[in-house]
N, C-alpha and C positions, 0 to 999 in steps of 0.2 A: 622373495618368492611367496612367503606367507601372505603378505599384503596383496599381491597380485591374485592369489587364489581367493582371498576374501572379497576382492572387487568382483571377480567372476561370479561368485556366489550371490553377491548383492544384485548384480545386473540381471541375474536370472529372475529376480522378483519383478522385473519390468514387463514380464508377460501378463501380469495382472494390471489392468488399467488403474492408475492412481486414484481416480475418482471413486472406484469401487472399494478401495481400501478404507480402513478405519482411520481416516485422517481428514481434518477439515480442509475443504478447498475454498480459499478466500480469493474472490475475483478481484485481482489487483487493478483498481481503477475501472472495473468492469471487464468485459471481454476485449481488452485493449490491444490484443494482437489482431483483432478483426474489425474494430470500430475505433474512431478517435476516442481517446481516454476521457473519462469523466464526462460523458454525455449520457442522457437517458437511454439512448440506443445501445450504448456499450453495457450499461447496467442490465437492461432488459435481456439482451442476448446472453449475458453471463448467467442470469437466472434461468433462462430457457435451456442453457447447457448444463444445468444442475448444480451450480455453485451453492455452497452452504451459506456463505457470507458475501456481500459486496462491500467494497472498500472505497469510500469517497474521502479524498483529501479535502479538508475544509479551510477556507480563508473567509475573510469578512469584507463586506462592502462599507463604504463611507457611512451609510445609514444603518449599519449594524445588522445586516442580513448575512447568514451563513450560506456560502455558495461553494461549489465543488470545482477546484482547479488544482493542478499538480503543484503550482507555486502561486504566491500572491503576485508575482510578475506575470503579465498576461500575454506578452507577444509570442511566446513559444507555443501557445495553445489556442490563440484566437487571432482574428484578423485586425486587431487594434492598430498595428503599425501602419496599415494601409488606410486608416480612417483619418482624413484630414481634420475632421472636427475635433479630434482628440490629440492632435499633435502637441498642443501646449501642456498636456498632462505628462509628457515624458519627464522622467526624473532620474537622478542618480541617488541610490540609497546603499547603505552598508548594512547587510543582513547577515547575521551570524558570522561577522568578521570578513565578509566578502563584499566588495563593491560591485553593484549591479546597476546597469542602466536599462530603463524600460518603462513600462506602464504597470501600475500596481492597483490591485483590486480595491485596496482601502482608500484610493483616491477617486473612486467611481461610486455613484449611487447605483442601486439595483436597476433602476429604470435605464440608466446609461449603459450598464453592463449588458442588459438584455438586448441592446441593439447590436452587440457583437456576435460573431459566429465562430464556432469552434473549428479548429483544424488539427490535422495529425501532427504530433510533436516530433516524431522521428521518421519523416517521410522517406528518407534515404534508405531505411531498413524496412519500412512498411509502406511501399508505394501504393499498394492496393487500398490502404486506408484513406489515402489522399483523395480518392474519388468521392468521399463523403464530406470533404471540406466545404464549409459554408451552409450545411444543412441544419446544424443543430445549435441551439442556444446554450448558454452557460446555465446549468440547473441549480436551483436552490436545494438546500438540504431537505426542506419541507416537501419539495416535489419528488425527491428520491424516496422519501418515506411513503408518500402517496403511491408511487409506483410499486414499491415493495408490498404494500398492503393489497393493492389490486392483484398482483401476481400470486400472493398467498391465497386470496379468495378464489382465484381461478384454478390454482393447482392443488390446494388443500395441504400444502406443506409450509413449514416455517422457513423464513429466509432472514438471515442475520444481517446486522449492520456493524461495520468495523471502521468507524471514522478515525481519521488522523487529524489532530489539530496542528496546523502548520505555523511555525515561527511564533509561538505564543509570547515569548519573552520580547522579541522585537516589536510585535504589534502592541504589547502593553506599554513598553517604554517610549516608542516613537509615535504611536498613533492613539494611545489611550484606549485601546480596544482589548478587553479582557475576554480571551477566547474560552476560558473555563466557564465564566458566567454566561456567555452567549450560548454555549453548547448546552449547559444544564437548563437554562431557560427554555431553549428550543425543544429539548427532549421532554420537558415538563408540559409545554404547550401542545406537543404532539401526542401526549398520553403514553409516552414510552417510559417504562420502569425497569428496575433491575430484574424483573421476571421475564423480560424480553431478551432474545439472543443479541446481546450488544457487547462488543469490546471497544474500548477507547484507547488509542495509542498516541504516543509522542516520543520524539527523540530527546525531549527535555525531561527534567526530573521534577521540578517544583509544580508544574501543572498536574502531574499525576498524583503527587502527594496531596495537593489541594482536593483533587477529585476523590481521593481515598477518604478524606475527612468529611466530604460533603455528600457523598452518595455511596451506592453499593454496586455500581457498574463494574464489570470486569475490566481491568486495566493492563496495558501492555507497554513495557519499556522497550523501545526500539534501540538497537545498538548496531554499530557499523565496525568494520575492521580497523578503521583509523579515526582519529578525532575524538571528540567528546561532546557532552551536552552543552548547548550554547549558553544555558543559564548557570552552568557550573564550570567555568573556564579551567579550573585546576583538576577537574576529573576527566579521566580517559575511559572510553568504552572498554578498552582492553582490561582495565582494572575492575570494571563493573562486572565482567563475566568470569572473574576468578572465583573460586569457592567462597572466599570471604566477601567479595563484592556482591555475589548473588544472594547471600544472606541478607544484605542491606536492601537490595532490590525487592526481595520477597516481603519486606515490611509494608510496601505500598502497592506492589504489582502482583498480578496473577500469572503473567507470562512474560517471556522475553521474545521480542521479534528480532531475529538475528539474520544477518547476511549469510547466504549459503556458504561462503568461504570460512565462516566461523563454525560451521556445523560439520563440513566435510573437508578432508585434506585434499591436496591436488590429485591424488590417485583414487579418490572416491570413498576412502574409508573414514569412519566417523572420528571426530575430535572428542574430547571429554565434555563438551559443553552441555549436551543433553543430559548426561548422567549427573553432572554437577548441579544443573538446574533442578532436576528432579529431587535431588537430595535436599535442596532448599525449598521444595514445594512449588516450584515454578514449571510451567509447561514451556515448550519452545515452539514458536512458529517461524518458519524459515522464509526469507524473501530473496529473490523473486525467480520463479520458474518461468522461462520465456522460450518460445519455440525456435527463434532464429539462431543460427550458428554463432553470430556475434556475441550472444549472451551465454553461450554454453561452454563448459570446460572442453579443452581440446579433445579429450578422449571420447566425447559424445557428439562431436560435430559430424555432419554429413557433407562431404565435399569442401570446397574452398570459398564458396560464395557466402559473404556475411549474411545475406538475406535468406540463404538456403534453410529449408526446414526438413527434418527427418523425424526420428523418434527420440531424439536426445532429451526433449523435455519430459517425456513419459518415463524414460529411464532415470533421469535425474530425480524426478518425484519419487520413484521407487527406491532409489538410494537414500533419500531423505526419510522416507517411511521406515526403511530398515535401520536408519540411525536413531529412530525413536521420536522424531518430531511429531507434535500433535496436530500441526496444520501447516499448509504451504500457501503462500501468496503466488498466484498464477495469472499470467496474462492470457491464458487460453483455457479451453475446456479439459485438457489432458485426456482427450479421447485416444483410442488406439491408433487410428490412421494406418491400419494394416501393419502395425509394428510386429516384428518377430518376437 
């Protein structure tokens, strides 16, 4: 009964739009609920909708250019599988312990990659996004920074960058690509310093520790409900978010990027993660608030259609704010949409 009353009190906060609250809104792959993720169109829309940060996932090309894709495997987010000229690039690779068949960014030069066109990754849940399939190229990190600077000049407000380096251990061991070196070189060439609003994130540990030694950018250790860092096979995320584990994380990171299920219990009340993290000097950024029923906890869904949207994402963001998170990753603008 006490927990139910607490949930009702927390949901009352949902009458305040999450974007208006004192909590960073991190546009997860851009406005990816409304445009194919990791495209310049998705990033620009997210900025127009008021995002504090945009979040590109970074992979590398064969000629060592940072580009933005959800994964280094390309067939889920581009038309590469339908391109006969690249059929011979199909490979089987074992990445972070999982065997994956497909086409991989590190096997393409930037010029080759630029001939591909982006597509919606989860068209079954976001069919409206599929109408944009084929319109956009794969953007480079430099192009994303150029867009951010142009929008800053046009709007007069700062827009942060929140890049994730994808599979750095795999790329270093299997392709000889050092994502830490590449990112630091690119940031330096683009004139980005620690004075700019930048967070760098990874699910792995060693890249963040190296970044801590080599620069002053804010760093985020990503954690998930299951598994552990690919570069530390004996380590579990569940251990990393204990009070003792968080003390160790705080030696190299500024924040923990945690799955929502690690921040809220099934009935919507907070876990101890935020409080434990604050004790260690760490902020918590929660991922990911999405508008579709399929991604929402049962208590916040509207109807039975997995594609259905209501106000659940706004209410979920309010619950996270009440739990004390410093920021949320969001696929949408978290606008009111006539929410009660």
